[in-house]
C-alpha positions as CSV (number, residue, x, y, z in Angstrom):
1,M,-6.5,12.1,12.2
2,K,-7.5,8.9,13.9
3,Y,-5.0,6.0,14.6
4,T,-5.5,2.2,14.8
5,S,-3.5,-1.0,15.2
6,I,-2.6,-3.1,12.3
7,G,-4.6,-6.2,12.9
8,S,-4.1,-7.6,16.4
9,S,-0.5,-6.3,16.5
10,G,0.8,-3.5,18.7
11,L,1.8,-1.3,15.8
12,Q,-0.3,1.9,15.7
13,V,-0.7,3.7,12.3
14,S,-2.6,6.7,11.2
15,K,-5.9,5.8,9.4
16,V,-4.3,7.2,6.1
17,T,-0.9,6.0,4.9
18,L,1.0,8.1,2.5
19,G,2.1,6.0,-0.5
20,C,5.5,7.2,-1.6
21,M,5.9,5.6,-5.1
22,S,5.2,9.2,-6.6
23,Y,8.4,10.5,-4.9
24,G,11.7,9.8,-6.5
25,D,13.3,10.4,-9.9
26,P,11.1,10.6,-12.9
27,D,14.1,9.5,-15.1
28,V,14.6,6.3,-13.2
29,G,12.3,3.3,-13.8
30,S,8.9,3.3,-15.6
31,H,7.1,6.0,-13.5
32,G,7.3,9.2,-15.5
33,W,4.8,10.8,-13.2
34,T,7.3,10.6,-10.3
35,L,8.0,13.9,-8.6
36,P,11.6,14.9,-7.9
37,E,12.9,15.6,-4.3
38,E,12.2,19.4,-4.2
39,E,8.5,18.9,-5.1
40,S,8.1,15.6,-3.0
41,R,9.1,17.1,0.3
42,A,6.1,19.5,0.3
43,F,3.8,16.5,0.4
44,I,5.6,14.7,3.2
45,R,5.6,18.0,5.2
46,Q,1.9,18.4,4.7
47,A,1.1,14.8,5.4
48,L,2.8,15.3,8.8
49,E,1.0,18.5,9.5
50,L,-2.3,16.7,8.7
51,G,-1.5,14.0,11.3
52,I,-0.4,11.2,9.0
53,T,2.3,9.3,10.7
54,S,2.5,6.3,8.3
55,F,4.7,6.2,5.1
56,D,5.0,3.4,2.6
57,T,7.7,3.0,0.2
58,A,9.8,0.3,-1.5
59,N,13.5,-0.2,-2.4
60,S,12.5,-0.6,-6.0
61,Y,10.6,2.8,-6.3
62,S,13.1,4.9,-8.5
63,L,15.7,2.3,-7.5
64,G,16.0,3.5,-4.1
65,R,15.5,7.3,-4.6
66,S,12.1,7.3,-2.9
67,E,13.6,5.8,0.2
68,E,16.2,8.5,0.3
69,I,13.8,11.3,-0.2
70,V,11.4,10.0,2.4
71,G,14.1,9.2,5.0
72,K,15.7,12.8,4.6
73,A,12.4,14.4,4.9
74,I,11.4,12.6,8.0
75,R,14.7,13.5,9.5
76,D,14.2,17.2,8.5
77,F,10.5,17.5,9.6
78,C,9.9,15.3,12.6
79,R,11.5,12.9,15.1
80,R,11.9,9.4,13.8
81,E,10.0,7.7,16.6
82,E,6.9,9.7,15.8
83,V,6.4,8.0,12.4
84,V,5.9,4.5,11.0
85,L,8.3,3.7,8.0
86,A,7.3,0.8,5.8
87,T,9.3,-0.4,2.9
88,K,9.6,-3.6,0.7
89,V,11.9,-6.1,-0.9
90,Y,11.7,-8.4,-3.8
91,F,12.0,-6.6,-7.3
92,P,15.4,-6.6,-9.0
93,M,17.7,-3.9,-7.8
94,R,20.7,-4.8,-10.1
95,P,21.1,-7.2,-13.0
96,G,22.4,-10.6,-12.8
97,P,21.8,-13.6,-10.3
98,N,20.7,-12.7,-6.9
99,G,19.8,-9.2,-7.9
100,G,16.1,-9.6,-6.9
101,G,13.7,-12.1,-5.2
102,L,13.5,-13.3,-1.6
103,S,16.7,-15.3,-1.1
104,R,18.6,-15.0,2.1
105,G,21.4,-13.2,0.4
106,H,19.2,-10.6,-1.5
107,I,17.2,-9.9,1.6
108,L,20.1,-9.2,3.7
109,E,21.8,-7.1,1.0
110,Q,18.7,-5.1,0.5
111,V,17.6,-4.5,4.2
112,D,21.0,-2.8,4.9
113,A,20.7,-0.8,1.7
114,S,17.1,0.4,2.7
115,L,18.3,1.3,6.2
116,R,21.2,3.4,4.6
117,R,18.9,5.1,2.2
118,L,16.2,5.8,4.9
119,G,18.9,7.1,7.3
120,T,17.4,5.1,10.1
121,D,18.6,2.0,12.3
122,Y,15.3,0.2,12.1
123,I,12.3,-0.3,9.7
124,D,8.9,-0.4,11.4
125,L,7.2,-2.6,8.8
126,Y,9.3,-4.6,6.3
127,Q,7.2,-6.2,3.5
128,I,7.8,-8.9,0.9
129,H,6.6,-7.1,-2.2
130,R,5.6,-10.3,-4.0
131,W,5.8,-14.1,-3.5
132,D,9.0,-16.0,-4.7
133,D,8.5,-19.5,-5.7
134,T,12.2,-19.9,-6.7
135,V,13.3,-19.7,-3.2
136,P,12.3,-22.2,-0.3
137,L,9.7,-20.5,1.8
138,E,11.5,-21.4,5.0
139,E,14.7,-19.7,3.8
140,T,12.8,-16.5,3.3
141,L,10.9,-16.6,6.6
142,E,13.8,-17.6,8.7
143,T,15.8,-14.7,7.2
144,L,13.0,-12.2,7.9
145,N,12.8,-13.6,11.5
146,D,16.5,-13.0,11.9
147,L,16.0,-9.4,10.9
148,V,13.3,-9.0,13.6
149,R,15.5,-10.6,16.2
150,A,18.5,-8.5,15.2
151,G,16.3,-5.2,15.7
152,K,16.7,-4.1,12.1
153,V,13.0,-4.7,11.4
154,R,10.2,-4.6,14.0
155,Y,7.3,-5.9,12.1
156,L,6.8,-8.0,9.0
157,G,4.3,-7.5,6.2
158,A,3.3,-9.1,2.9
159,S,1.9,-7.9,-0.4
160,S,-0.2,-9.2,-3.4
161,M,-0.3,-13.1,-3.4
162,W,-2.8,-15.8,-3.4
163,A,-4.6,-16.5,-0.2
164,W,-3.2,-20.0,-0.1
165,Q,0.3,-18.8,-0.4
166,F,-0.2,-16.4,2.5
167,A,-1.8,-19.0,4.7
168,K,1.1,-21.3,4.0
169,A,3.6,-18.6,4.9
170,Q,1.7,-17.7,8.1
171,F,1.4,-21.2,9.5
172,T,5.0,-22.2,8.4
173,A,6.3,-19.1,10.4
174,K,4.1,-20.1,13.4
175,M,5.2,-23.7,13.3
176,H,8.8,-22.7,13.6
177,G,8.3,-20.0,16.2
178,W,9.3,-17.3,13.6
179,A,7.8,-13.7,13.4
180,P,4.5,-13.9,11.5
181,F,3.2,-11.3,9.0
182,I,1.1,-8.7,10.6
183,S,-0.2,-6.9,7.5
184,M,-1.4,-7.7,3.9
185,Q,-0.9,-5.0,1.3
186,A,-3.1,-5.9,-1.7
187,Q,-5.2,-4.0,-4.3
188,Y,-8.5,-3.0,-2.9
189,N,-11.2,-0.6,-4.1
190,L,-14.6,-0.4,-5.2
191,L,-13.6,-1.7,-8.7
192,T,-11.4,-4.6,-7.3
193,R,-12.8,-6.6,-4.5
194,E,-11.7,-10.1,-5.2
195,D,-9.8,-10.5,-2.0
196,E,-13.0,-10.4,-0.1
197,R,-13.5,-14.1,-1.2
198,E,-10.5,-15.7,0.5
199,M,-7.6,-13.3,1.5
200,Y,-9.6,-11.0,3.8
201,P,-11.6,-13.6,5.7
202,F,-8.4,-15.3,6.4
203,C,-6.8,-12.0,7.6
204,L,-9.7,-11.2,9.8
205,D,-9.5,-14.7,11.3
206,Q,-5.8,-14.5,11.9
207,G,-5.6,-11.0,13.2
208,V,-3.8,-9.6,10.1
209,G,-4.5,-5.9,9.1
210,A,-5.1,-4.7,5.5
211,L,-3.1,-2.0,3.9
212,P,-4.8,-1.6,0.5
213,W,-2.9,-0.1,-2.4
214,S,-4.7,1.8,-5.1
215,P,-7.8,2.5,-2.9
216,L,-8.9,5.0,-5.6
217,A,-8.3,2.5,-8.5
218,R,-5.4,4.5,-10.1
219,G,-7.7,7.6,-9.9
220,K,-10.6,5.9,-11.8
221,L,-12.9,6.5,-8.9
222,T,-12.1,10.3,-8.8
223,R,-12.8,11.4,-12.4
224,P,-15.6,10.7,-14.9
225,W,-15.2,7.3,-16.5
226,D,-14.0,8.4,-20.0
227,E,-11.8,11.1,-18.6
228,K,-7.9,10.4,-19.1
229,S,-5.1,11.1,-16.8
230,A,-1.4,11.3,-17.6
231,R,-0.4,9.1,-14.8
232,F,-3.0,6.2,-15.8
233,D,-2.1,6.5,-19.5
234,S,1.8,6.1,-18.8
235,D,1.4,3.5,-16.0
236,P,2.7,0.2,-17.2
237,L,0.4,-1.7,-14.9
238,A,-2.7,0.2,-16.1
239,P,-3.4,-1.7,-19.3
240,S,-4.1,-4.8,-17.2
241,L,-6.5,-3.1,-14.8
242,Y,-10.3,-2.1,-14.8
243,H,-11.2,-3.6,-18.1
244,Q,-13.2,-6.7,-17.2
245,N,-16.6,-5.3,-16.0
246,E,-16.6,-2.0,-17.8
247,A,-20.5,-1.5,-17.7
248,G,-20.6,-2.2,-14.0
249,D,-17.5,-0.3,-13.1
250,R,-18.9,2.7,-15.0
251,K,-22.0,2.5,-12.8
252,I,-19.9,2.3,-9.7
253,V,-18.0,5.5,-10.6
254,E,-21.2,7.2,-11.3
255,T,-22.6,6.2,-8.0
256,V,-19.5,7.6,-6.4
257,F,-20.0,10.9,-8.1
258,A,-23.7,11.0,-7.2
259,I,-23.1,10.4,-3.5
260,A,-20.2,12.9,-3.6
261,E,-22.5,15.7,-5.1
262,E,-25.3,14.9,-2.6
263,R,-22.9,15.2,0.3
264,G,-21.0,18.1,-1.1
265,V,-17.5,16.2,-1.0
266,A,-14.9,15.2,-3.5
267,P,-15.5,11.7,-5.0
268,A,-12.2,10.5,-3.6
269,Q,-13.6,11.1,-0.1
270,V,-16.5,8.7,-0.8
271,A,-14.3,6.1,-2.5
272,L,-11.8,6.2,0.4
273,A,-14.6,6.2,3.0
274,W,-16.0,3.0,1.7
275,V,-12.5,1.4,1.9
276,M,-12.0,2.6,5.3
277,H,-15.4,1.2,6.4
278,Q,-14.3,-2.4,5.7
279,P,-13.4,-4.1,9.0
280,V,-10.2,-5.8,7.7
281,V,-8.6,-2.4,6.6
282,A,-6.3,-0.7,8.9
283,S,-4.9,2.0,6.8
284,P,-5.3,2.5,2.9
285,I,-2.2,3.7,1.1
286,V,-2.9,6.9,-0.7
287,G,-0.6,8.4,-3.3
288,A,-0.7,12.2,-3.8
289,T,0.7,14.3,-6.6
290,K,-1.5,17.3,-5.7
291,L,-1.7,18.7,-2.2
292,K,-5.5,18.5,-2.3
293,H,-5.2,14.6,-2.6
294,L,-4.0,14.7,1.0
295,D,-6.8,17.0,2.2
296,D,-9.3,14.7,0.6
297,A,-7.8,11.6,2.2
298,V,-7.7,13.0,5.6
299,A,-11.4,14.3,5.3
300,A,-12.4,10.8,4.3
301,V,-11.5,9.5,7.7
302,D,-14.5,11.3,9.3
303,L,-17.0,10.7,6.4
304,E,-19.6,8.3,7.7
305,L,-21.5,6.6,4.8
306,S,-25.1,5.4,5.4
307,D,-26.2,1.7,4.9
308,D,-28.1,2.8,1.9
309,E,-25.0,4.5,0.4
310,L,-22.7,1.5,1.2
311,R,-25.2,-0.8,-0.6
312,S,-25.6,1.4,-3.6
313,L,-21.7,1.6,-4.0
314,T,-21.4,-2.2,-4.3
315,E,-24.6,-3.3,-6.1
316,H,-23.1,-3.1,-9.6
317,Y,-20.0,-5.0,-8.8
318,G,-19.2,-8.1,-10.9
319,P,-16.5,-10.8,-10.6
320,H,-13.1,-10.1,-11.9
321,A,-10.0,-12.2,-12.5
322,M,-7.2,-11.2,-10.2
323,E,-5.3,-8.2,-11.3
324,G,-2.1,-6.4,-10.3
325,F,0.0,-9.4,-9.6
326,A,-1.3,-12.6,-11.0
């Protein structure tokens, strides 16, 4: 495993982050593929054994059950200071007013709940899961800054928004002397590259590191184009993804497979190696529901793609509308 800083911050993470949305309670929420605790623990243990030290979850994953499982496994398998725990806030955690969003009340309520579930007294990276235009931006940013100053949170991150919104947030925080965001977690893979237009140039200029979600395009880059998967077919977000440039996307997947066959590696390694090659990327967030997924992700860290391979992987890409949050 290799390690790197997130952007220009001092927070060191492994080059692969284990995404923990798949670990929780399959009967809670809309993620029927979620693995229960007894199965989930094997993935967290193997990730640690492979040198992965970064774990990403959210309060909304299985309504907190993911945080509980991750926190307990970390306590059982390693020392807290050896890992980076990232979680998020925004989506509703209870019905009624103030049950979700980025108000001061909801953030303060949820950070304490996340700390209890994770079984820790600090969160390494606390991320706003989405933009909330129903709350004054200054209210959200000042509250997040208070969490940093109180020691409950060490760094701040953001996820899936328009570049102008992120720029507004960053410069508002800096204008007030509040803690800025050090990371942007957005969808980024060979089939979805729209953030290369505005978001990622801004991140590079401002020293913000990218933590891409769905770096394998919900598995579309790891199997033949027409092959189905239980997770993709049951994912409520899937119907809105990867339908805009089907002819080009199919060719991209075929290119991934051709390079993988020539190199004698899994397609996932090729697709992840491409993401890791991008200068804005600190650590892609990789979900794993089979142990071999972790092996492929770690192997991708050392896979060097040639200039010709990099060009061939991108030559069929066509513009898309933003997907996954817009």
